C-alpha positions as CSV (number, residue, x, y, z in Angstrom):
1,X,12.5,-109.1,7.6
2,X,9.5,-108.2,9.5
3,X,6.2,-106.9,8.0
4,X,6.9,-103.3,9.3
5,X,10.4,-103.2,7.7
6,X,9.0,-104.5,4.4
7,X,6.4,-101.6,4.3
8,X,9.0,-98.9,5.1
9,X,11.3,-100.2,2.3
10,X,8.3,-100.1,-0.2
11,X,7.6,-96.5,0.7
12,X,11.2,-95.5,0.2
13,X,11.2,-97.1,-3.3
14,X,7.9,-95.3,-4.1
15,X,9.4,-91.9,-3.2
16,X,12.6,-92.6,-5.3
17,X,10.4,-93.5,-8.3
18,X,8.4,-90.2,-8.0
19,X,11.6,-88.2,-7.7
20,X,13.1,-89.8,-10.8
21,X,9.8,-89.2,-12.8
22,X,9.8,-85.5,-11.8
23,X,13.5,-85.2,-12.8
24,X,12.7,-86.8,-16.2
25,X,9.7,-84.5,-16.8
26,X,11.8,-81.4,-16.1
27,X,14.6,-82.7,-18.4
28,X,12.0,-83.3,-21.2
29,X,10.7,-79.8,-20.9
30,X,14.0,-78.1,-21.3
31,X,16.8,-79.9,-19.7
32,X,18.1,-80.1,-16.2
33,X,16.6,-77.3,-14.0
34,X,19.0,-74.8,-12.6
35,X,18.7,-72.7,-9.4
36,X,19.1,-69.0,-10.4
37,X,19.3,-65.9,-8.2
38,X,18.0,-62.4,-9.1
39,X,20.0,-59.4,-8.1
40,X,18.2,-56.3,-6.6
41,X,18.5,-53.3,-8.8
42,X,20.5,-50.4,-7.3
43,X,19.4,-46.9,-8.1
44,X,22.0,-44.2,-8.0
45,X,21.5,-40.4,-7.6
46,X,18.9,-40.6,-4.9
47,X,18.8,-38.1,-2.0
48,X,18.0,-39.9,1.2
49,X,17.4,-38.1,4.5
50,X,16.5,-39.1,8.0
51,X,13.5,-37.3,9.4
52,X,13.6,-35.5,12.7
53,X,10.8,-33.9,14.7
54,X,11.0,-30.1,14.6
55,X,9.2,-27.1,16.1
56,X,6.7,-25.6,13.7
57,X,4.0,-23.0,14.2
58,X,0.8,-24.4,15.7
59,X,-2.2,-22.9,14.0
60,X,-6.0,-23.4,14.3
61,X,-7.4,-24.1,10.8
62,X,-10.9,-22.9,9.9
63,X,-12.5,-23.6,6.4
64,X,-14.7,-21.1,4.8
65,X,-15.9,-19.3,1.6
66,X,-15.3,-15.9,0.2
67,X,-18.2,-13.4,0.4
68,X,-18.6,-9.8,-0.7
69,X,-19.0,-7.3,2.2
70,X,-21.9,-5.6,0.4
71,X,-24.4,-7.5,-1.7
72,X,-27.7,-5.9,-2.9
73,X,-30.8,-7.6,-4.3
74,X,-32.1,-5.2,-6.9
75,X,-35.9,-5.5,-7.2
76,X,-38.6,-3.9,-9.4
77,X,-40.1,-0.7,-7.8
78,X,-43.3,-0.9,-9.9
79,X,-45.3,-3.2,-12.0
80,X,-44.5,-3.3,-15.7
81,X,-43.3,-5.2,-18.7
82,X,-39.6,-5.6,-19.2
83,X,-38.5,-4.2,-22.6
84,X,-34.7,-4.6,-22.3
85,X,-32.2,-6.2,-20.1
86,X,-28.8,-4.4,-20.5
87,X,-26.5,-6.7,-18.4
88,X,-25.6,-10.3,-18.0
89,X,-24.2,-12.3,-15.1
90,X,-20.5,-11.5,-14.5
91,X,-20.8,-8.0,-16.0
92,X,-19.1,-5.1,-14.2
93,X,-21.5,-2.1,-13.6
94,X,-21.2,1.4,-12.2
95,X,-23.5,3.1,-9.7
96,X,-26.7,4.4,-11.5
97,X,-26.0,2.3,-14.6
98,X,-29.3,1.0,-16.2
99,X,-29.7,-2.8,-15.7
100,X,-33.2,-3.1,-17.2
101,X,-35.8,-0.9,-18.8
102,X,-39.5,-1.3,-18.3
103,X,-42.3,-0.2,-20.7
104,X,-42.7,3.5,-20.0
105,X,-46.0,3.8,-21.9
106,X,-47.9,2.0,-19.2
107,X,-46.4,4.2,-16.5
108,X,-46.9,7.4,-18.6
109,X,-50.7,6.6,-18.8
110,X,-50.8,6.3,-15.1
111,X,-48.9,9.6,-14.7
112,X,-51.4,11.4,-17.1
113,X,-54.4,10.1,-15.2
114,X,-52.9,11.2,-11.9
115,X,-52.1,14.7,-13.3
116,X,-55.6,15.0,-14.7
117,X,-57.0,14.0,-11.3
118,X,-54.8,16.7,-9.6
119,X,-56.0,19.3,-12.0
120,X,-59.7,18.4,-11.4
121,X,-59.1,18.5,-7.7
122,X,-57.6,22.0,-8.0
123,X,-60.7,23.2,-9.9
124,X,-62.8,21.7,-7.2
125,X,-60.9,23.7,-4.5
126,X,-61.4,26.9,-6.5
127,X,-65.2,26.3,-6.8
128,X,-65.5,25.5,-3.1
129,X,-63.6,28.7,-2.3
130,X,-66.1,30.7,-4.3
131,X,-69.0,28.9,-2.6
132,X,-67.5,29.7,0.8
133,X,-67.1,33.4,-0.1
134,X,-70.8,33.6,-1.1
135,X,-71.9,31.7,2.0
136,X,-69.8,34.0,4.2
137,X,-71.3,37.2,2.6
138,X,-74.9,35.8,3.0
139,X,-74.1,34.9,6.6
140,X,-72.7,38.4,7.3
141,X,-75.9,40.1,5.9
142,X,-78.2,37.8,7.9
143,X,-76.2,38.5,11.1
144,X,-76.6,42.3,10.7
145,X,-80.3,41.8,10.0
146,X,-80.7,39.6,13.0
147,X,-78.9,42.2,15.2
148,X,-81.4,45.0,14.1
149,X,-84.4,42.8,14.7
150,X,-83.1,41.9,18.1
151,X,-82.8,45.6,19.0
152,X,-86.4,46.2,17.8
153,X,-87.6,43.2,19.9
154,X,-86.0,44.8,22.9
155,X,-87.9,48.0,22.1
156,X,-91.1,46.0,21.8
157,X,-91.4,47.3,18.2
158,X,-91.4,43.8,16.7
159,X,-93.8,40.9,17.0
160,X,-92.4,37.5,18.2
161,X,-93.4,35.9,14.9
162,X,-91.3,38.3,12.9
163,X,-88.3,37.8,15.2
164,X,-88.7,34.0,14.9
165,X,-88.6,34.2,11.1
166,X,-85.4,36.3,11.0
167,X,-83.8,34.0,13.6
168,X,-84.5,31.0,11.4
169,X,-83.0,32.8,8.3
170,X,-79.9,33.7,10.3
171,X,-79.4,30.1,11.5
172,X,-79.9,28.8,8.0
173,X,-77.2,31.3,6.7
174,X,-74.8,30.0,9.4
175,X,-75.5,26.4,8.5
176,X,-74.8,27.2,4.8
177,X,-71.5,28.9,5.9
178,X,-70.4,25.8,7.9
179,X,-71.3,23.5,5.0
180,X,-69.3,25.7,2.6
181,X,-66.3,25.5,5.0
182,X,-66.6,21.7,5.2
183,X,-66.8,21.6,1.4
184,X,-63.6,23.6,1.0
185,X,-61.8,21.4,3.5
186,X,-62.9,18.3,1.6
187,X,-61.9,19.8,-1.7
188,X,-58.5,20.8,-0.3
189,X,-57.9,17.3,1.1
190,X,-58.8,15.7,-2.2
191,X,-56.5,18.1,-4.0
192,X,-53.7,17.3,-1.6
193,X,-54.2,13.5,-2.2
194,X,-54.4,14.1,-6.0
195,X,-51.2,16.1,-5.9
196,X,-49.4,13.3,-3.9
197,X,-50.7,10.7,-6.4
198,X,-49.4,12.9,-9.3
199,X,-46.0,13.2,-7.7
200,X,-45.9,9.5,-7.0
201,X,-46.9,8.8,-10.6
202,X,-44.0,11.1,-11.7
203,X,-41.6,9.1,-9.5
204,X,-43.1,5.8,-10.7
205,X,-42.2,6.9,-14.3
206,X,-38.6,7.0,-13.2
207,X,-38.9,3.5,-11.8
208,X,-39.0,2.2,-15.4
209,X,-35.2,2.4,-15.3
210,X,-33.8,-0.3,-13.0
211,X,-30.3,0.9,-12.0
212,X,-27.3,-0.4,-10.1
213,X,-27.1,0.7,-6.5
214,X,-23.3,0.9,-6.5
215,X,-20.2,-0.1,-8.4
216,X,-19.8,-3.8,-8.6
217,X,-20.5,-7.0,-10.5
218,X,-23.8,-8.7,-11.5
219,X,-23.7,-12.2,-10.0
220,X,-27.3,-13.2,-10.6
221,X,-30.0,-12.3,-13.1
222,X,-33.5,-13.6,-12.9
223,X,-35.4,-11.5,-15.6
224,X,-35.7,-11.7,-19.3
225,X,-37.1,-9.3,-21.9
226,X,-40.9,-9.6,-22.1
227,X,-41.3,-10.6,-18.5
228,X,-44.1,-9.0,-16.5
229,X,-42.7,-7.9,-13.1
230,X,-44.4,-6.7,-10.0
231,X,-43.3,-4.4,-7.2
232,X,-40.7,-6.0,-5.0
233,X,-39.8,-8.8,-7.4
234,X,-36.0,-9.5,-7.3
235,X,-34.4,-9.0,-10.7
236,X,-30.6,-8.9,-10.1
237,X,-28.1,-9.5,-7.4
238,X,-25.1,-7.1,-7.5
239,X,-22.1,-7.4,-5.2
240,X,-19.5,-4.8,-4.3
241,X,-16.2,-6.0,-5.7
242,X,-14.1,-3.5,-3.7
243,X,-14.2,-5.5,-0.4
244,X,-14.3,-9.3,0.3
245,X,-14.3,-11.4,3.4
246,X,-13.7,-15.0,4.2
247,X,-16.6,-16.4,6.2
248,X,-14.9,-19.2,8.2
249,X,-16.4,-21.9,10.5
250,X,-14.6,-22.4,13.8
251,X,-15.0,-24.9,16.5
252,X,-16.7,-23.7,19.7
253,X,-13.4,-23.8,21.7
254,X,-11.9,-21.3,19.3
255,X,-14.0,-18.5,21.0
256,X,-11.4,-18.3,23.8
257,X,-8.5,-17.8,21.4
258,X,-9.9,-15.9,18.4
259,X,-11.1,-12.3,19.0
260,X,-12.1,-9.4,16.9
261,X,-9.2,-7.7,15.1
262,X,-7.1,-10.9,15.5
263,X,-4.6,-11.5,12.7
264,X,-5.1,-14.6,10.4
265,X,-3.3,-16.2,7.6
266,X,-5.7,-17.0,4.7
267,X,-5.1,-19.5,2.0
268,X,-7.5,-19.5,-1.0
269,X,-7.9,-22.1,-3.7
270,X,-6.3,-20.6,-6.8
271,X,-3.8,-18.7,-4.6
272,X,-1.9,-21.8,-3.4
273,X,1.5,-20.1,-3.7
274,X,0.4,-16.8,-2.2
275,X,-1.1,-16.7,1.3
276,X,-3.1,-13.6,2.2
277,X,-3.0,-11.6,5.5
278,X,-6.4,-11.1,7.0
279,X,-8.0,-9.6,10.1
280,X,-11.1,-10.8,12.0
281,X,-13.8,-8.2,11.4
282,X,-16.7,-10.0,13.1
283,X,-17.1,-13.1,15.2
284,X,-20.3,-14.7,16.7
285,X,-20.6,-14.3,20.4
286,X,-21.6,-17.9,20.9
287,X,-21.5,-21.3,19.2
288,X,-24.5,-23.0,17.5
289,X,-25.9,-25.5,20.0
290,X,-26.4,-28.2,17.3
291,X,-23.1,-28.0,15.3
292,X,-21.0,-26.6,18.1
293,X,-19.4,-24.2,15.7
294,X,-19.4,-20.4,15.2
295,X,-18.8,-18.1,12.3
296,X,-16.1,-15.5,11.9
297,X,-15.7,-12.9,9.0
298,X,-12.2,-12.1,8.1
299,X,-11.3,-9.0,6.0
300,X,-9.2,-9.8,3.0
301,X,-6.8,-7.4,1.3
302,X,-7.7,-6.1,-2.1
303,X,-6.3,-8.7,-4.4
304,X,-6.8,-9.3,-8.1
305,X,-8.6,-12.5,-8.8
306,X,-10.5,-12.8,-5.5
307,X,-14.2,-13.6,-6.1
308,X,-17.1,-14.6,-4.0
309,X,-17.7,-18.3,-3.7
310,X,-14.0,-19.2,-3.6
311,X,-13.1,-21.8,-1.0
312,X,-10.4,-21.0,1.5
313,X,-8.9,-21.6,4.9
314,X,-8.0,-19.3,7.7
315,X,-5.1,-20.1,10.1
316,X,-4.9,-18.5,13.5
317,X,-1.6,-18.8,15.4
318,X,-1.6,-20.6,18.8
319,X,2.0,-21.3,19.7
320,X,4.3,-24.1,18.5
321,X,4.2,-27.9,18.3
322,X,6.5,-30.8,17.4
323,X,5.9,-32.3,14.0
324,X,7.5,-34.2,11.1
325,X,7.8,-32.2,7.9
326,X,8.6,-33.5,4.5
327,X,9.2,-31.7,1.2
328,X,6.2,-31.6,-1.1
329,X,8.5,-32.8,-3.9
330,X,9.1,-36.0,-2.1
331,X,5.5,-37.1,-2.3
332,X,4.4,-39.8,-4.8
333,X,0.8,-40.1,-5.9
334,X,-0.8,-43.5,-6.7
335,X,-4.4,-42.9,-7.7
336,X,-6.2,-41.3,-4.7
337,X,-3.4,-42.3,-2.3
338,X,-0.4,-40.2,-1.4
339,X,2.8,-41.7,-0.2
340,X,6.6,-41.5,0.1
341,X,9.5,-43.8,-0.5
342,X,11.1,-45.0,2.8
343,X,14.5,-46.6,2.9
344,X,15.1,-49.5,5.5
345,X,18.3,-50.4,7.3
346,X,19.3,-52.7,4.4
347,X,19.0,-49.9,1.9
348,X,15.8,-51.3,0.3
349,X,13.2,-48.8,-0.9
350,X,9.5,-49.2,0.1
351,X,6.5,-47.0,-0.9
352,X,4.4,-46.1,2.2
353,X,1.1,-44.4,2.4
354,X,1.0,-41.2,4.6
355,X,-1.6,-38.9,6.0
356,X,-0.8,-35.3,5.5
357,X,-1.6,-32.2,7.5
358,X,-1.3,-28.5,6.6
359,X,1.3,-27.3,4.2
360,X,4.0,-24.8,5.3
361,X,5.9,-23.3,2.4
362,X,7.4,-26.0,0.3
363,X,6.9,-28.6,3.1
364,X,3.9,-30.4,4.5
365,X,3.2,-31.9,7.9
366,X,2.9,-35.7,8.2
367,X,0.2,-36.8,10.6
368,X,0.7,-40.6,10.2
369,X,2.7,-43.1,8.2
370,X,6.2,-41.9,9.3
371,X,8.1,-41.8,12.5
372,X,11.0,-39.8,13.8
373,X,14.2,-41.2,12.4
374,X,12.7,-42.8,9.2
375,X,14.9,-42.3,6.1
376,X,13.0,-41.1,3.1
377,X,13.8,-40.4,-0.6
378,X,13.7,-36.6,-1.3
379,X,13.9,-36.8,-5.1
380,X,11.9,-39.8,-6.4
381,X,10.8,-38.1,-9.6
382,X,8.6,-40.3,-11.8
383,X,10.6,-43.5,-11.5
384,X,9.3,-46.6,-9.8
385,X,11.6,-47.3,-6.8
386,X,9.5,-49.8,-4.7
387,X,11.6,-52.9,-4.0
388,X,14.8,-51.4,-5.4
389,X,18.0,-50.5,-3.5
390,X,19.6,-47.1,-3.0
391,X,23.3,-46.7,-3.3
392,X,23.7,-43.9,-0.8
393,X,23.6,-43.7,2.9
394,X,20.9,-41.4,4.4
395,X,22.0,-38.0,5.6
396,X,20.9,-36.8,9.1
397,X,18.1,-34.4,9.2
398,X,18.6,-30.9,10.5
399,X,18.2,-30.6,14.2
400,X,15.5,-28.3,15.5
401,X,15.0,-27.3,19.1
């Protein structure tokens, strides 16, 4: 036997020894190992259907938020200290209802001072009127005297010195008359201003009551009792609850398809089962050059529960498209992922992640994860089906043109 043949024989004996040792170890741990086969569990009662592309309405989707058509920022109309705040955020108010009360004592003192000033100015007008009457009488007497002296001068019965003296007195009387007239005008102007200030002070006294501009709801309050407010300081924000709109953001290319008065289907969070019918009330004429989007305001029907700040989406029709639709009940959630059970040709069930589009009734569009002709489980319930086998053959999906 050659050296090579002896080495091969030694290797074969070594392998045999290892196999025997392994067999003995397995036998010592529990007897002779047996080869077992595990059967795949068959689940009965599943509804399996093959998906087919179908024609569905193609809509442009635009997200947005609900806003009130009319919102008013109620501000203080005068300076003063807040004595009472009568409403809180969320309260419903009526037009003219008192929202806050300022300290009227401060305003009353201003009103009294203004009224006293108006009375003093009126007395000044009366005094200036009397002064004017006296100056007018004196000027009239001096004018008649001057006329007589002028006649005597023409008759050469009066010396130049005497005429100069009477002329000076007549001019002084006219100057006094003009001064009296100016004094009356000044007194009348002061009285008019004082009367205006008195009326303003009277109005300011009414400013102590901060009232609601219309029927609505208080959505913001920025004042507390004891606060010192100044003219123009915002105190409340009140919104009109009778009309709401969805302010939606659309892509720039939507400007060609969406026009004023166009119909829109609106879906609001909290109204998942009840879409609303809306109409475009306003739309921007051009898109923002940075974001390439534009805003549209869509009138919403009067509906209980609608509030400003709610998130929603507007859908604008633009024809039809081919899409795969699955029932919402067929979806299975695993954490943050959403998927569906797919049945292969051998009847085995596999969970597959899908990307969903917009809902349509009790169905939802599948954007990725499924293909035309895939068989899916329609009624998975809460049971785990991954890796199991279905005992039914898939039914063909409805054909849609």
